[in-house]
N, CA, C and O of each residue as an XYZ file, in Angstrom:
756
protein
N     -17.843    -12.903     13.285
C     -16.442    -13.168     12.941
C     -15.643    -12.922     14.290
O     -15.755    -11.904     14.972
N     -14.872    -13.933     14.559
C     -13.932    -13.877     15.808
C     -12.855    -12.893     15.575
O     -12.185    -12.971     14.546
N     -12.632    -11.939     16.487
C     -11.509    -11.040     16.375
C     -10.473    -11.406     17.399
O     -10.803    -12.021     18.413
N      -9.203    -11.040     17.165
C      -8.191    -11.317     18.087
C      -7.752     -9.968     18.709
O      -8.082     -8.871     18.257
N      -6.987    -10.166     19.772
C      -6.467     -9.010     20.508
C      -5.653     -8.073     19.502
O      -5.712     -6.844     19.542
N      -4.938     -8.758     18.655
C      -4.125     -7.866     17.705
C      -5.094     -7.023     16.745
O      -4.782     -5.886     16.393
N      -6.105     -7.547     16.401
C      -7.117     -6.858     15.561
C      -7.691     -5.650     16.231
O      -8.233     -4.786     15.542
N      -7.610     -5.536     17.525
C      -8.191     -4.493     18.335
C      -7.310     -3.310     18.716
O      -7.727     -2.303     19.287
N      -5.961     -3.546     18.317
C      -5.018     -2.456     18.553
C      -5.392     -1.258     17.702
O      -6.011     -1.374     16.644
N      -4.976     -0.067     18.225
C      -5.102      1.134     17.532
C      -4.326      0.944     16.089
O      -3.394      0.140     16.064
N      -4.628      1.554     15.063
C      -3.868      1.492     13.651
C      -2.503      1.666     13.818
O      -1.741      0.833     13.328
N      -2.056      2.662     14.460
C      -0.548      2.947     14.433
C       0.293      1.883     15.307
O       1.465      1.609     15.050
N      -0.445      1.310     16.376
C       0.149      0.360     17.139
C       0.294     -1.039     16.329
O       1.276     -1.776     16.417
N      -0.885     -1.288     15.500
C      -0.704     -2.562     14.629
C       0.429     -2.272     13.553
O       1.261     -3.162     13.378
N       0.516     -1.236     12.906
C       1.551     -0.930     11.847
C       2.906     -1.109     12.630
O       3.776     -1.839     12.157
N       3.079     -0.494     13.744
C       4.282     -0.601     14.575
C       4.661     -2.049     14.761
O       5.770     -2.475     14.438
N       3.761     -2.754     15.263
C       4.102     -4.320     15.396
C       4.388     -5.003     14.283
O       5.241     -5.891     14.299
N       3.694     -4.665     13.157
C       3.931     -5.407     11.947
C       5.473     -4.968     11.495
O       6.322     -5.825     11.249
N       5.719     -3.667     11.420
C       7.036     -3.366     11.009
C       8.097     -3.985     11.846
O       9.050     -4.535     11.294
N       7.997     -3.934     13.152
C       8.915     -4.737     14.110
C       9.142     -6.134     13.771
O      10.257     -6.656     13.753
N       7.867     -6.814     13.459
C       7.827     -8.234     13.309
C       8.650     -8.567     11.956
O       9.466     -9.488     11.936
N       8.379     -7.740     10.802
C       9.047     -8.002      9.672
C      10.487     -7.764      9.764
O      11.280     -8.537      9.227
N      10.876     -6.697     10.442
C      12.333     -6.423     10.494
C      13.056     -7.475     11.211
O      14.180     -7.826     10.853
N      12.373     -8.053     12.338
C      12.977     -9.061     13.066
C      13.039    -10.431     12.350
O      13.958    -11.243     12.466
N      11.985    -10.562     11.632
C      11.963    -11.732     10.756
C      13.108    -11.696      9.786
O      13.779    -12.705      9.569
N      13.337    -10.544      9.197
C      14.500    -10.500      8.218
C      15.921    -10.377      8.901
O      16.950    -10.314      8.228
N      15.909    -10.348     10.230
C      17.084    -10.282     11.040
C      17.926     -9.062     10.687
O      19.134     -9.136     10.461
N      17.171     -7.862     10.651
C      17.731     -6.613     10.249
C      17.781     -5.746     11.324
O      16.809     -5.722     12.079
N      18.817     -4.965     11.554
C      18.834     -3.859     12.625
C      17.965     -2.634     12.117
O      17.510     -2.594     10.973
N      17.781     -1.680     13.023
C      17.175     -0.446     12.585
C      18.135      0.145     11.700
O      17.686      0.595     10.646
N      19.344      0.232     11.912
C      20.359      0.955     11.166
C      20.391      0.438      9.811
O      20.477      1.232      8.874
N      20.324     -0.925      9.594
C      20.370     -1.518      8.312
C      18.940     -1.216      7.474
O      18.946     -0.964      6.269
N      17.880     -1.268      8.178
C      16.593     -0.965      7.541
C      16.639      0.525      7.088
O      16.292      0.848      5.952
N      17.089      1.438      8.032
C      17.285      2.798      7.658
C      18.066      3.029      6.316
O      17.727      3.804      5.422
N      19.115      2.262      6.333
C      20.046      2.492      4.985
C      19.342      1.947      3.844
O      19.367      2.562      2.778
N      18.644      0.728      3.976
C      17.970      0.140      2.622
C      16.697      0.910      2.345
O      16.226      0.876      1.208
N      16.128      1.578      3.272
C      14.809      2.323      2.989
C      14.923      3.709      2.675
O      14.010      4.331      2.132
N      16.167      4.284      3.043
C      16.361      5.722      2.862
C      15.724      6.522      3.838
O      15.585      7.729      3.641
N      15.278      5.914      4.988
C      14.544      6.662      5.984
C      15.536      6.809      7.135
O      16.520      6.072      7.211
N      15.279      7.752      8.019
C      16.165      8.161      9.175
C      15.911      7.011     10.235
O      14.797      6.496     10.332
N      16.893      6.658     10.961
C      16.823      5.709     11.919
C      15.850      6.161     13.059
O      15.161      5.355     13.685
N      15.847      7.478     13.274
C      14.904      8.089     14.379
C      13.567      7.937     13.878
O      12.683      7.634     14.680
N      13.267      8.121     12.541
C      11.920      7.897     12.037
C      11.468      6.459     12.217
O      10.371      6.204     12.714
N      12.275      5.561     11.831
C      11.958      4.038     12.117
C      11.718      3.807     13.611
O      10.735      3.169     13.989
N      12.573      4.302     14.424
C      12.332      4.144     15.884
C      11.016      4.607     16.251
O      10.308      3.859     16.924
N      10.568      5.813     15.876
C       9.246      6.333     16.235
C       8.127      5.401     15.584
O       7.115      5.160     16.243
N       8.281      4.894     14.355
C       7.295      4.092     13.772
C       7.146      2.840     14.555
O       6.030      2.410     14.847
N       8.280      2.226     14.912
C       8.090      0.916     15.631
C       7.505      1.119     17.169
O       6.977      0.192     17.783
N       7.664      2.422     17.698
C       7.139      2.681     18.937
C       5.578      2.999     18.853
O       4.889      3.154     19.861
N       5.115      3.076     17.616
C       3.761      3.546     17.424
C       3.437      4.991     17.650
O       2.300      5.370     17.929
N       4.452      5.774     17.523
C       4.281      7.295     17.651
C       4.397      7.940     16.343
O       4.097      9.131     16.250
N       4.800      7.284     15.324
C       4.887      7.932     14.000
C       3.576      7.793     13.225
O       2.692      7.015     13.582
N       3.487      8.590     12.136
C       2.316      8.564     11.313
C       2.848      8.309      9.782
O       2.989      9.221      8.967
N       3.102      7.026      9.536
C       3.786      6.846      8.125
C       2.868      7.106      7.015
O       1.679      6.787      7.021
N       3.517      7.740      5.999
C       2.738      7.994      4.712
C       2.944      6.631      3.863
O       3.738      5.713      4.070
N       2.038      6.780      2.905
C       2.031      5.591      1.927
C       3.386      5.409      1.363
O       3.798      4.251      1.295
N       4.181      6.418      0.927
C       5.421      6.361      0.396
C       6.349      5.680      1.434
O       7.128      4.803      1.060
N       6.285      6.054      2.687
C       7.135      5.522      3.681
C       6.923      3.962      3.766
O       7.860      3.164      3.715
N       5.697      3.634      3.890
C       5.292      2.130      4.071
C       5.799      1.412      2.877
O       6.391      0.340      3.004
N       5.591      1.963      1.720
C       6.142      1.195      0.466
C       7.669      1.041      0.504
O       8.229     -0.023      0.240
N       8.299      2.157      0.843
C       9.844      2.125      0.961
C      10.196      0.981      1.977
O      11.069      0.160      1.698
N       9.562      0.944      3.060
C       9.922     -0.140      4.225
C       9.497     -1.530      3.502
O      10.268     -2.481      3.624
N       8.406     -1.674      2.820
C       8.045     -3.008      2.221
C       9.184     -3.398      1.272
O       9.708     -4.510      1.341
N       9.536     -2.521      0.435
C      10.592     -2.920     -0.589
C      11.907     -3.314      0.158
O      12.511     -4.354     -0.103
N      12.325     -2.385      1.138
C      13.563     -2.777      2.019
C      13.488     -3.981      2.676
O      14.512     -4.645      2.839
N      12.288     -4.402      3.126
C      12.129     -5.607      3.871
C      11.870     -6.873      2.987
O      11.979     -8.020      3.420
N      11.535     -6.573      1.779
C      11.242     -7.632      0.709
C       9.877     -8.284      1.005
O       9.708     -9.492      0.837
N       8.929     -7.481      1.438
C       7.570     -7.853      1.757
C       6.461     -7.004      1.082
O       6.647     -5.816      0.821
N       5.401     -7.594      0.831
C       4.178     -6.742      0.277
C       3.883     -5.600      1.307
O       3.976     -5.827      2.513
N       3.553     -4.462      0.859
C       3.038     -3.446      1.658
C       1.945     -3.996      2.648
O       1.956     -3.653      3.830
N       1.111     -4.756      2.198
C      -0.053     -5.232      3.027
C       0.455     -5.930      4.218
O      -0.269     -5.950      5.214
N       1.689     -6.546      4.249
C       2.075     -7.258      5.435
C       2.409     -6.190      6.579
O       2.442     -6.537      7.760
N       2.653     -4.884      6.175
C       2.935     -3.913      7.155
C       1.773     -3.209      7.756
O       1.899     -2.569      8.800
N       0.593     -3.315      7.095
C      -0.561     -2.594      7.506
C      -1.714     -3.352      8.041
O      -2.564     -2.774      8.719
N      -1.799     -4.799      7.733
C      -2.793     -5.406      8.059
C      -2.507     -6.771      8.807
O      -1.720     -7.587      8.327
N      -3.160     -6.986      9.977
C      -2.911     -8.387     10.634
C      -3.502     -9.508      9.856
O      -4.349     -9.263      8.998
N      -3.138    -10.632     10.083
C      -3.814    -11.829      9.494
C      -5.221    -11.826      9.801
O      -5.632    -11.429     10.891
N      -6.060    -12.297      8.791
C      -7.537    -12.226      8.870
C      -8.073    -13.767      8.802
O      -7.381    -14.669      8.329
N      -9.392    -13.966      9.330
C      -9.999    -15.105      9.290
C     -10.503    -15.262      7.816
O     -10.367    -14.374      6.974
N     -11.079    -16.434      7.590
C     -11.509    -16.864      6.261
C     -12.717    -16.054      5.703
O     -12.823    -15.916      4.485
N     -13.540    -15.567      6.473
C     -14.612    -14.642      6.013
C     -14.297    -13.286      6.537
O     -13.968    -13.083      7.706
N     -14.421    -12.292      5.550
C     -14.029    -10.932      5.954
C     -14.787     -9.934      5.296
O     -14.811     -9.964      4.065
N     -15.416     -9.046      5.910
C     -16.337     -7.888      5.400
C     -15.575     -6.683      5.633
O     -15.135     -6.427      6.754
N     -15.379     -5.865      4.552
C     -14.866     -4.498      4.700
C     -15.870     -3.583      4.110
O     -16.034     -3.547      2.891
N     -16.572     -2.818      4.955
C     -17.485     -1.968      4.389
C     -16.779     -0.596      3.869
O     -15.651     -0.257      4.228
N     -17.486      0.043      3.096
C     -16.976      1.424      2.527
C     -16.592      2.287      3.635
O     -17.391      2.530      4.539
N     -15.398      2.770      3.614
C     -14.953      3.629      4.631
C     -14.221      3.044      5.732
O     -13.668      3.700      6.615
N     -14.240      1.685      5.636
C     -13.469      0.921      6.693
C     -12.197      0.340      6.158
O     -12.020      0.418      4.942
N     -11.254     -0.255      6.938
C     -10.043     -0.936      6.571
C      -8.813     -0.123      6.663
O      -8.933      1.102      6.643
N      -7.687     -0.642      6.758
C      -6.502      0.047      6.959
C      -6.133      0.844      5.796
O      -5.853      0.290      4.733
N      -6.115      2.152      5.938
C      -5.907      3.074      4.739
C      -4.572      3.783      5.029
O      -4.161      3.994      6.170
N      -3.900      4.149      3.845
C      -2.755      4.947      3.845
C      -2.909      6.064      2.912
O      -3.478      5.885      1.834
N      -2.446      7.194      3.249
C      -2.772      8.384      2.406
C      -1.284      8.864      1.868
O      -0.323      8.893      2.637
N      -1.199      9.188      0.664
C      -0.186      9.583      0.044
C       0.336     11.035      0.620
O      -0.464     11.887      1.008
N       1.614     11.208      0.632
C       2.153     12.444      1.114
C       2.332     13.364     -0.124
O       2.588     14.554      0.063
N       2.213     12.880     -1.346
C       2.326     13.665     -2.559
C       1.070     14.164     -3.173
O       1.076     15.186     -3.859
N      -0.082     13.427     -2.934
C      -1.286     13.844     -3.865
C      -2.466     13.404     -2.911
O      -2.318     12.734     -1.889
N      -3.741     13.919     -3.437
C      -4.938     13.413     -2.741
C      -5.243     12.127     -3.063
O      -6.188     11.978     -3.839
N      -4.629     11.077     -2.625
C      -4.681      9.689     -3.024
C      -4.663      8.852     -1.660
O      -3.788      9.011     -0.808
N      -5.736      7.933     -1.542
C      -5.625      7.002     -0.485
C      -5.783      5.520     -0.912
O      -6.634      5.236     -1.754
N      -5.089      4.682     -0.430
C      -5.193      3.239     -0.776
C      -5.692      2.648      0.519
O      -5.182      2.917      1.607
N      -6.776      1.778      0.342
C      -7.271      1.045      1.596
C      -7.074     -0.469      1.256
O      -7.641     -0.914      0.258
N      -6.340     -1.242      1.993
C      -6.181     -2.442      1.765
C      -7.509     -3.379      2.116
O      -8.085     -3.400      3.203
N      -7.820     -4.071      1.049
C      -9.171     -4.916      1.259
C      -8.756     -6.340      1.510
O      -9.357     -7.013      2.347
N      -7.750     -6.823      0.814
C      -7.408     -8.243      1.082
C      -5.838     -8.522      0.807
O      -5.356     -8.330     -0.309
N      -5.090     -8.979      1.881
C      -3.769     -9.328      1.651
C      -3.567    -10.703      1.371
O      -4.323    -11.552      1.844
N      -2.611    -10.990      0.644
C      -2.283    -12.359      0.212
C      -1.864    -13.177      1.328
O      -0.984    -12.791      2.098
N      -2.554    -14.484      1.472
C      -2.062    -15.362      2.503
C      -0.651    -15.853      2.120
O      -0.157    -15.731      0.999
N      -0.065    -16.423      3.189
C       1.257    -16.966      2.886
C       1.316    -18.072      1.741
O       0.569    -19.050      1.732
N       2.219    -17.829      0.839
C       2.411    -18.636     -0.436
C       1.758    -17.994     -1.513
O       2.070    -18.337     -2.653
N       0.863    -17.076     -1.331
C       0.309    -16.396     -2.479
C       0.822    -14.983     -2.593
O       1.244    -14.430     -1.577
N       0.816    -14.352     -3.763
C       1.389    -13.114     -3.919
C       0.521    -12.185     -4.592
O       0.824    -11.740     -5.699
N      -0.591    -11.848     -3.969
C      -1.598    -10.893     -4.455
C      -2.196    -10.086     -3.341
O      -2.536    -10.640     -2.295
N      -2.333     -8.819     -3.524
C      -3.030     -7.871     -2.620
C      -4.048     -7.035     -3.346
O      -3.890     -6.631     -4.498
N      -5.110     -6.800     -2.594
C      -6.301     -5.956     -3.274
C      -6.584     -4.753     -2.561
O      -6.827     -4.793     -1.355
N      -6.571     -3.612     -3.251
C      -6.864     -2.280     -2.608
C      -7.980     -1.481     -3.351
O      -8.216     -1.579     -4.555
N      -8.651     -0.652     -2.440
C      -9.660      0.179     -2.936
C      -8.837      1.509     -2.965
O      -8.144      1.823     -1.998
N      -8.920      2.265     -4.053
C      -8.274      3.566     -4.059
C      -9.257      4.679     -4.231
O     -10.285      4.499     -4.885
N      -8.986      5.787     -3.685
C      -9.884      7.047     -3.926
C      -8.872      8.206     -4.057
O      -7.866      8.305     -3.355
N      -9.216      9.023     -4.970
C      -8.296     10.164     -5.446
C      -9.065     11.310     -5.933
O     -10.134     11.183     -6.530
N      -8.458     12.532     -5.645
C      -9.073     13.740     -6.134
C      -8.040     14.424     -7.041
O      -6.833     14.217     -6.909
N      -8.576     15.275     -7.998
C      -7.711     15.985     -8.971
C      -6.664     16.891     -8.209
O      -6.901     17.370     -7.100
N      -5.600     17.063     -8.833
C      -4.489     17.708     -8.222
C      -3.148     17.069     -8.595
O      -2.933     16.693     -9.747
N      -2.240     16.948     -7.602
C      -0.965     16.293     -7.787
C      -1.142     14.854     -8.255
O      -2.110     14.205     -7.859
N      -0.348     14.398     -8.984
C      -0.279     12.968     -9.333
C       0.434     12.151     -8.267
O       1.404     12.588     -7.648
N      -0.060     11.015     -8.094
C       0.559      9.988     -7.196
C       1.449      9.118     -7.942
O       1.047      8.134     -8.562
N       2.858      9.547     -7.867
C       3.827      8.778     -8.462
C       4.336      7.758     -7.652
O       4.626      7.983     -6.477
N       4.488      6.539     -8.221
C       4.946      5.431     -7.375
C       6.292      4.925     -7.881
O       6.415      4.560     -9.050
N       7.375      4.897     -6.948
C       8.608      4.238     -7.440
C       8.391      2.699     -7.560
O       7.381      2.138     -7.134
N       9.371      2.099     -8.143
C       9.164      0.589     -8.381
C       8.880     -0.215     -7.199
O       9.539     -0.020     -6.178
N       7.986     -1.077     -7.234
C       7.771     -2.134     -6.066
C       8.751     -3.258     -6.235
O       9.745     -3.133     -6.950
N       8.481     -4.314     -5.602
C       9.326     -5.357     -5.613
C       9.407     -5.979     -7.152
O       8.439     -5.885     -7.906
N      10.533     -6.564     -7.517
C      10.746     -7.153     -8.856
C       9.568     -8.137     -9.168
O       9.123     -8.932     -8.341
N       9.155     -8.011    -10.329
C       8.010     -8.985    -10.716
C       6.612     -8.614    -10.382
O       5.661     -9.377    -10.553
N       6.515     -7.320     -9.862
C       5.048     -6.886     -9.425
C       4.313     -6.429    -10.646
O       4.901     -5.719    -11.461
N       3.200     -6.747    -10.810
C       2.192     -6.382    -11.831
C       1.010     -5.782    -11.132
O       0.443     -6.373    -10.213
N       0.642     -4.600    -11.572
C      -0.638     -3.966    -11.091
C      -1.764     -4.058    -12.010
O      -1.586     -3.786    -13.197
N      -2.914     -4.418    -11.574
C      -4.243     -4.503    -12.283
C      -5.174     -3.443    -11.725
O      -5.522     -3.456    -10.545
N      -5.542     -2.592    -12.531
C      -6.450     -1.472    -12.170
C      -7.756     -1.517    -12.832
O      -7.812     -1.724    -14.044
N      -8.881     -1.327    -12.080
C     -10.162     -1.218    -12.672
C     -10.885      0.099    -12.059
O     -11.130      0.182    -10.855
N     -11.171      1.011    -12.889
C     -11.849      2.341    -12.408
C     -13.255      2.095    -12.176
O     -13.952      1.583    -13.053
N     -13.748      2.454    -10.960
C     -15.169      2.221    -10.605
C     -15.947      3.508    -10.786
O     -17.127      3.407    -11.121
N     -15.393      4.765    -10.593
C     -15.954      6.004    -10.775
C     -14.971      7.086    -11.085
O     -13.807      7.024    -10.689
N     -15.433      8.061    -11.784
C     -14.496      9.067    -12.099
C     -13.648      8.874    -13.370
O     -14.023      8.036    -14.189
N     -12.585      9.556    -13.580
C     -11.588      9.292    -14.637
C     -10.250      9.584    -14.022
O     -10.037     10.344    -13.077
N      -9.273      8.780    -14.779
C      -7.935      8.878    -14.157
C      -6.972      8.635    -15.311
O      -7.361      8.015    -16.301
N      -5.644      9.134    -15.212
C      -4.634      8.965    -16.082
C      -3.713      7.943    -15.230
O      -3.279      8.316    -14.140
N      -3.437      6.754    -15.689
C      -2.646      5.824    -14.885
C      -1.776      4.920    -15.774
O      -2.007      4.830    -16.980
N      -0.788      4.260    -15.184
C       0.143      3.333    -15.736
C       1.546      3.841    -15.762
O       1.927      4.754    -15.028
N       2.347      3.191    -16.675
C       3.786      3.621    -16.515
C       3.930      5.038    -16.719
O       3.144      5.598    -17.483
N       4.900      5.740    -16.089
C       5.279      7.195    -16.088
C       5.315      7.706    -17.586
O       4.817      8.769    -17.956
N       5.959      6.818    -18.377
C       6.214      7.336    -19.766
C       5.111      7.025    -20.767
O       5.201      7.415    -21.931
N       3.980      6.264    -20.285
C       2.934      5.838    -21.126
C       1.739      5.717    -20.381
O       1.152      4.636    -20.434
N       1.198      6.783    -19.585
C      -0.033      6.561    -18.932
C      -1.324      6.602    -19.922
O      -1.325      7.169    -21.015
N      -2.230      6.027    -19.453
C      -3.484      5.801    -20.229
C      -4.769      6.488    -19.503
O      -4.886      6.435    -18.278
N      -5.631      7.071    -20.253
C      -6.768      7.696    -19.656
C      -7.837      6.513    -19.406
O      -8.058      5.686    -20.292
N      -8.412      6.477    -18.304
C      -9.396      5.492    -17.924
C     -10.664      6.100    -17.349
O     -10.661      7.147    -16.702
N     -11.821      5.335    -17.642
C     -13.090      5.740    -17.195
C     -13.690      4.562    -16.402
O     -13.054      3.522    -16.235
N     -14.897      4.749    -15.933
C     -15.520      3.676    -15.168
C     -15.717      2.356    -15.964
O     -16.296      2.348    -17.050
N     -15.222      1.262    -15.389
C     -15.226     -0.003    -15.896
C     -14.042     -0.478    -16.727
O     -13.876     -1.649    -17.067
N     -13.159      0.630    -17.049
C     -11.898      0.345    -17.702
C     -10.898     -0.355    -16.987
O     -10.693     -0.012    -15.823
N     -10.165     -1.385    -17.540
C      -9.195     -2.143    -17.039
C      -7.830     -1.857    -17.505
O      -7.705     -1.704    -18.721
N      -6.802     -1.759    -16.779
C      -5.458     -1.596    -17.164
C      -4.489     -2.503    -16.335
O      -4.613     -2.627    -15.117
N      -3.498     -3.141    -17.079
C      -2.495     -3.934    -16.365
C      -1.094     -3.337    -16.867
O      -0.832     -3.094    -18.045
N      -0.272     -3.148    -15.816
C       1.020     -2.564    -16.153
C       2.062     -3.044    -15.127
O       1.682     -3.503    -14.050
N       3.405     -2.948    -15.444
C       4.446     -3.245    -14.461
C       4.442     -2.463    -13.252
O       4.456     -1.237    -13.365
N       4.425     -2.981    -12.137
C       4.479     -2.212    -10.807
C       5.927     -2.163    -10.408
O       6.230     -1.432     -9.465
N       6.914     -2.907    -11.062
C       8.210     -2.820    -10.644
C       9.019     -1.787    -11.520
O      10.244     -1.818    -11.628
N       8.158     -0.826    -12.160
C       8.837      0.200    -12.886
C       7.974      1.463    -12.431
O       6.827      1.331    -12.005
N       8.629      2.727    -12.554
C       7.928      3.923    -12.011
C       6.496      4.043    -12.634
O       6.400      3.893    -13.852
N       5.454      4.283    -11.943
C       4.134      4.437    -12.443
C       3.374      5.499    -11.802
O       3.736      5.912    -10.700
N       2.313      5.998    -12.414
C       1.515      7.221    -11.980
C       0.133      7.002    -11.871
O      -0.405      6.196    -12.631
N      -0.556      7.657    -10.968
C      -1.999      7.729    -10.941
C      -2.378      9.101    -10.712
O      -1.917      9.708     -9.745
N      -3.323      9.737    -11.665
C      -3.763     11.097    -11.634
C      -5.249     11.121    -11.712
O      -5.779     10.703    -12.742
N      -5.962     11.557    -10.751
C      -7.339     11.640    -10.791
C      -7.803     12.935    -11.714
O      -7.368     14.057    -11.454
N      -8.632     12.721    -12.709
C      -9.071     13.669    -13.637
C     -10.458     14.283    -13.294
O     -10.900     15.319    -13.792
N     -11.077     13.510    -12.385
C     -12.386     14.052    -11.811
C     -12.451     13.880    -10.380
O     -11.760     13.057     -9.780
N     -13.295     14.667     -9.824
C     -13.595     14.606     -8.294
C     -14.122     13.186     -8.020
O     -14.782     12.598     -8.876
N     -13.832     12.632     -6.822
C     -14.308     11.396     -6.409
C     -13.942     10.161     -7.378
O     -14.740      9.235     -7.523
N     -12.824     10.191     -7.965
C     -12.308      9.112     -8.613
C     -11.955      7.924     -7.759
O     -11.209      8.017     -6.784
N     -12.562      6.717     -8.193
C     -12.126      5.520     -7.265
C     -12.002      4.335     -8.189
O     -12.377      4.327     -9.361
N     -11.430      3.322     -7.533
C     -11.154      2.143     -8.255
C     -10.568      0.977     -7.384
O     -10.472      1.059     -6.160
N     -10.192     -0.094     -8.104
C      -9.689     -1.213     -7.346
C      -8.271     -1.506     -8.102
O      -8.128     -1.447     -9.323
N      -7.295     -1.817     -7.203
C      -6.061     -2.302     -7.685
C      -5.674     -3.673     -7.178
O      -5.699     -3.863     -5.962
N      -5.357     -4.542     -7.912
C      -4.795     -5.879     -7.569
C      -3.359     -5.758     -7.912
O      -3.004     -5.435     -9.045
N      -2.433     -6.040     -6.844
C      -0.984     -6.169     -7.036
C      -0.646     -7.538     -6.926
O      -1.023     -8.188     -5.950
N       0.132     -8.116     -7.973
C       0.515     -9.373     -7.840
C       1.991     -9.411     -7.938
O       2.512     -8.553     -8.650
N       2.766    -10.291     -7.321
C       4.186    -10.460     -7.497
C       4.302    -11.880     -8.169
O       3.781    -12.889     -7.693
N       4.986    -11.850     -9.236
C       5.244    -13.006    -10.119
C       6.493    -13.740     -9.702
O       6.862    -14.734    -10.328
């Protein structure tokens, strides 16, 4: 598989370049992005300089403020054939819970779908604020058990169970067993 120079950047440098690229594409100042995302301008400046360590929640807030999928902030464009081994790929950890989302596949231009592997441990719930309007999440549990879905109607899921729910409304994921994992497909309609 042919790799580009951008693919060889350290993870924080890649995220920094992606944030800056999307902010410039949107013709938005740091001040305006800070206002829309609810983040401090100094935090955004650090992130764009590659010196910050953004949480999952920070990256989601930036994606919503910029009107782009989360994946566009964490992953460079990829070639047609791509292998992501277990434990590899751009991962973002929650600042709220023992929850990690690893981007497996970002949607190409014109498509509106991203694929994530998630891993979680019992403890604090991972509560997600609404994503972009029209977002639907599809969740399949691979191992363990979880309580997931809309905040007001979460459903208990086990291995092989599938759940679809609005991602543009508050939703939650709570691991009920150790080493709970699954796959989430996010699509924007």
